[in-house]
N, C-alpha and C positions, 0 to 999 in steps of 0.2 A: 337496502340493496347493496350488493357487493360492487366493486369497481367495474367489472365487466358488464354487469347488468345495467349499471348506471350509464356507461357509454352506449350500450345497445339502445337504451331508451332515448338518449340524446340524439343519436344518429337516426333512429327510426321515426321518432315523433315530429321532429322539427326539420324543415328544409335546410340544406347547406349548399351554398353556391358551388363549392369545389366538387360536390357529387352531382347536383342536379342542374347546374348551369343557370341560365337567365331566370327561370321560373322561381328560383329561390332568392332572387335579389329584391330586397325591400327598399323602395325608393323614398322612404321617409325616416325621420329620426324619432318619430313618436314612440315607437316600441322601446328603444333603448333609453329614451328620456323617462318614460314611465317606470321602467325597470330600475333605473338609477335612483329615482325618487323612492321606490319601494325599498331599495337597499341603503337608504339615507345618504344618497349622493356621494359615494366613496371616491369618485373621480376628483372631488374638490379637496380631498384630504391628503394629497401628495403632489409634488412637483413633477413635471413631465417634459419630454421632448417628443414631438409628433413628426413621424417620418412617412412621406408619400413618394410616389414615383412609379414609372412603369417597370424599370429594372434597377436593381441595386439597393432597394429599400431594406431588404432583409439583411444583406451583408452590412449596410451602413448602420442599421439598428444594433447589430451584434458588436460592431467595432466601437460604437459610442458606449454601449454598456460595458464593454471590456475596459476601455480607458477609465471610465468613471469608477469602475470596480477597483482598478489598480490605484486610483487616487484615494481609496479608503472608504468609499461611499457604499451604502446598501442600495443596490440597483435592481429595480424590477425591469423585466423585459417581456413584452407581449408581441408575438409574431404569429403569422399564419401563411400557408397551412402547415400542419405538422407532417413529418415524413414517416415515422414509425410509431410514435406514442403521442396521443392527444396532449399529454402534459408538457410536451416540448413548447407548446404555445405560451405557457405561463411559467416564468422562472424568476428567481431572485438570486443574484450572484452566481448564476449558472446552474443552480439547483432547481429541478422541476418541482412544481406544486405536488404535494403528496396525494396519493390515491384517496386516502381518508378524507382529506379536505374537499376534494372534488365530490366525493359521495355525500358528505355532509351538506355541502352547498346545495346540491340538487335536491336532496331530501327536504331541506328547509324551505326551498323556493319552488318546489314542483307545483303546488296548487296555483301559484301566480303564473308560472311559465305555461301551464296547461290552459288556464283560463284566457290568457292574453295571446296564446298561439305565437309566441316570439320565435324568430328565426334562430337557427343554430349559432349564427355569428353574434346576434344580439345577446344571446345567453352567455356565450363564452367571453365576450367583452365585459359584461357585467360581473362575471366570475373573476376575471383578471383584476378589474378595478377594486373589487371587494377584497381580494387577496392582498393586493399591494397596500390598501388602507389598513387592513387588519395587522399586517406585518410591519407597518410604519416605515416603508422604504423612504430613503432620502430623495430619490428621483426615479421615475420610470420612463423607459424608452418604449413608445407605443407606435407600432407599425400599422399603417392603414391596411385594411383588407382589400378593398376595391375602390378605386377612384379617390375620393376625398371628401367632396362636399356633402354627400349623403351617406358616407361610411359611418358605421355605428361608433367608431372611435372618435368621431368628430364632435363629441360633446365636451372634450377636455379643453382647458385653457393653458396651453403649454408655455414654457419659458422661451422656447425657440421652436420654429417649424422648419423642417428640412424637406425639400423636394429634390430628389435625385436626378431624374431625367423624364422626358416625355417620349413615348413611342406608341406604336399601334398594338394595342391589346384590349380585349373586351370591348371592341368597337360597337358591338350591338347594344351595349349599355352606355358607354361613355362618349360615344360619338365617332364619326368616321374621318375626322381631320385632326391634325395635331393641335390646332387652336381650340377645338371643342374639348378635346381630352385635357388640355392645359387648364381650361376653365374649371373642369371638374376637380383636378388636382389642386388648383389654387383655392379651392373651397376650404382648405385647412388653414389658410392665412387668417389670423385673428386680429381684432383691433389692437393696435399698438404692440403687437408681438412680432419681433424680428423674424424674417424668413430667409433662409439660405437656399440657394439654387446651386446644385453640384455641377451641372453641365449647361453651358451657355448655348442657347439656340436662338438665332435672330427672330424666327417666326413666333416662338412661344414666350420669349423674354418680354415682349410687349404686353402680353396678357398678365404676366406676373407683376410687371411694373405698375400696370394700371390698377390691379386689385390691391397691391400693397399701398399705393397712393390713396385709394378709397378708404382703406382701413387705417391709414396713418401709421403704417408699419415700415420699419427699415428693411430694405432688401439688400442682400449681400450675394454677389456672384462669386463663387469660390475661385481662388487663384490657382493657376496651374503649377506655379513654382514652389509651393509650400511643402509638398509631400515627398519630394524626390530623395530626401535623406533618410526616410524611414523604411524599415523592413516590415513587411506585412505578413502576418501569419496565415493569411488565406492565399492559396495558390491561384495563379491566373493573373496575367498582366492587366486585365480589365479592372481589377480591384483598385488600381491607381485612380480610376475615375471616381470611385466611391470615397477614397480616403481624403481627397481634397475637400469634398463636402463635409465630411466628418470633422476635419480640422477646422474648417471655417465655423462650423456649428459650436464646437468646444470654445473657440475664441470668442464667439458671440454670447455664450452662456454666462449669465451673471450669478453670483452668490455661491459658486463652487470653485474650489481651488484645485486646479489641474496643472501640475508641473510637467516639465519636459520628460522626466523619468517615467511618469505615469503614461504619458503619450507613447513613448518608445515601447514600454512593456505591454501596454494595452493593445497596441496594433500588432505586436509580435505574438502575444499569447492569447489571441482572440478565441481560438478553437478550444484551448484548455479552459479559458475563463467562462465561455458561454456555451460550449458544446455544439457549435454550429456544424451542420452536416450538409453535404450535397453541393458545395461550391468548389468546382474543379478538384474534387476529392479523389485521391488515389485509393483504389480498393484491391489492387493486385499488381504483382510484378512478374516479369518474364513470362508472358508479355505484360507490359505496363497497361493497367486498366484505369481509366479516369471516368467518373460520372459527374454530371452537372445538371442542375435543375432548370437551366435556361429553357424557356418554352414559347417565346414569341420571336418575331422576325429580328428585332433589334438585339435581343439577348442572345439568340442563337448565332447571329452574325459575328458578335464579339467573341463568343466561345470558339467559333470555327476559325477565327483569325489566330487565336491562341493555339488551336489544333495544328494549324499549318506550320507553326514554329517548332513543333516537336520533331525529333529524329526517330525514324523507324523504317523498317523494310516495307511492310504492307500495313494498310489501315483497314480496320474492321469497325463498322458502325452498327451498334444495337439501338434501334430507334422505334419510338412509339409516341402517339399523340392523343389528345382528347379531340372530341368532335368539332369544337367551336373555333379551331385554329384555321387560318388560311393556308392550308397545306400546299396548294398549287404554287403559291408564291414562295413559301418557306423552303420548299423542296429544291428550288433553283440555287439556294445558298450552299448546298452541300457539294463536296467534291465528287467527281465521277470516278476518280481512280481509287475507289474503295469498295470493299465487299460489304453488303448490307444485310442485316438480320431484322426483318420487319416483324413487329409484335404489337400487342395491345395491352395496356395496363388493365388489371382487374378492377374495373370501376364502371359505374353506370354511364359515364361520359366517354369511356375509352373508344377511340376510333378503330373500327374493324381493321385487322392487319391486312386482309385481302384488299380492302379499299386503299389503304396506304401503299401497298405494293404496286397497285395499278398506277397510282399517280406518279410514283418514282420510275417504274419500269417504262411507262410511256415516254419518259424523258431520257431513257437510255441508261438508267442506273441498274446495276447488277446485284442481285440478292435473292434471298429465299424468305418464305413466310413461316412463322412459328406461332403456336397457339398460346404461348405464355412468354413473359419477359425472361424468366429464368431459363427456359429451354433455349431461347435465342442467345443468351449469354453463354450457356454451356456449349452450344454449337460454335460460337465465336472462339471460345477458349480451345476447342478441339482443332479448329482450323488454323489458329494463329501459331506462329513460331515465337521463340523467345525474344526476338528483335522486332516483333510487330507491335502494333498499338491498337487497343480496343477502346472505343468511346461509347458510353451509354448515356442516352439522354432523350430529349424531346418533350418530357413532362415530369412534373414533380412525382407523379404516381409511378412512372417507370423507374426513376431513381430510388423511390421508397422500396421497391420490390427487390433491389439488388443490395441494399444496405443491411 
């Protein structure tokens, strides 16, 4: 199979949460455990850091990888979802896994994958772990896909666990209260493995403290004062929330030499080192165009705070969502003094743009409907003057279509 045919088979044959939603979520670790055994348990052949959280886990994972890379280590990085190319999920020192490696892996394991009917995520986690083991990485940064306790990545025994924050997302699966969601995220805390919490929350901290105590694990709540002197290569003031957790994690990590120069350069050069995309990323000038993958209430509220700090004449917002988001509540976060361009990402889960328009227009927001993300952005560019500002977001899938 050539690479495209391989990807077509992967996407068509096996469910993927990002495309199909709740129906694709596998609530057991049996599948990934059996696959790992079939692959000779590659996850036991390299050291790792495990990263969970509602928001910030992707940025935090890339920041950790960048610093460790600057320190001279061979660093694996597993993240999800991808924006443009499946291979974004699996990198070593910023370089994506090769197309040939992906094709060969699927060819060799297709009989097992077909027989066991593993999920897309179980398959890609096994692929990442095998790649990191084959390439003998010094350490791998492993981002949780969904939740923590029952996430396919949760078979690793990391050196440190990092939980960035807790917010309301995927409530149909993880629970409808912060404490329920926190319990799922706390599932990555392992026996006697230290855990770092990026953002302190009185309600959820009790959960983390109790689980850490049960596991005999040291718990570290990241300090606010440690990160102020560093320049971060990711735009957006909200990244400061992530950096304090990253610094606390690096401080807690044993067996790796990370000096001040590595930290300074790693935080500053994160985009160059890891090729991270979609975090307050500028994709145009005159007018300034920014896209961001924030897609839940907490994430979007942080991005909109950043948006209000920008200088512009008029604001244009190209927006689209997937169906499982609480649009009624999320819509109230957005400013009314903006022109909206409602669209839907080309995805099975995309929320119809007319439905989105009605939710916003019923609350007094002004805008028009477009039948594609790119048409919405083209319209925004035509209507915007050089001193205006265009924001594109609402979903990973929306951002993926403009990059």
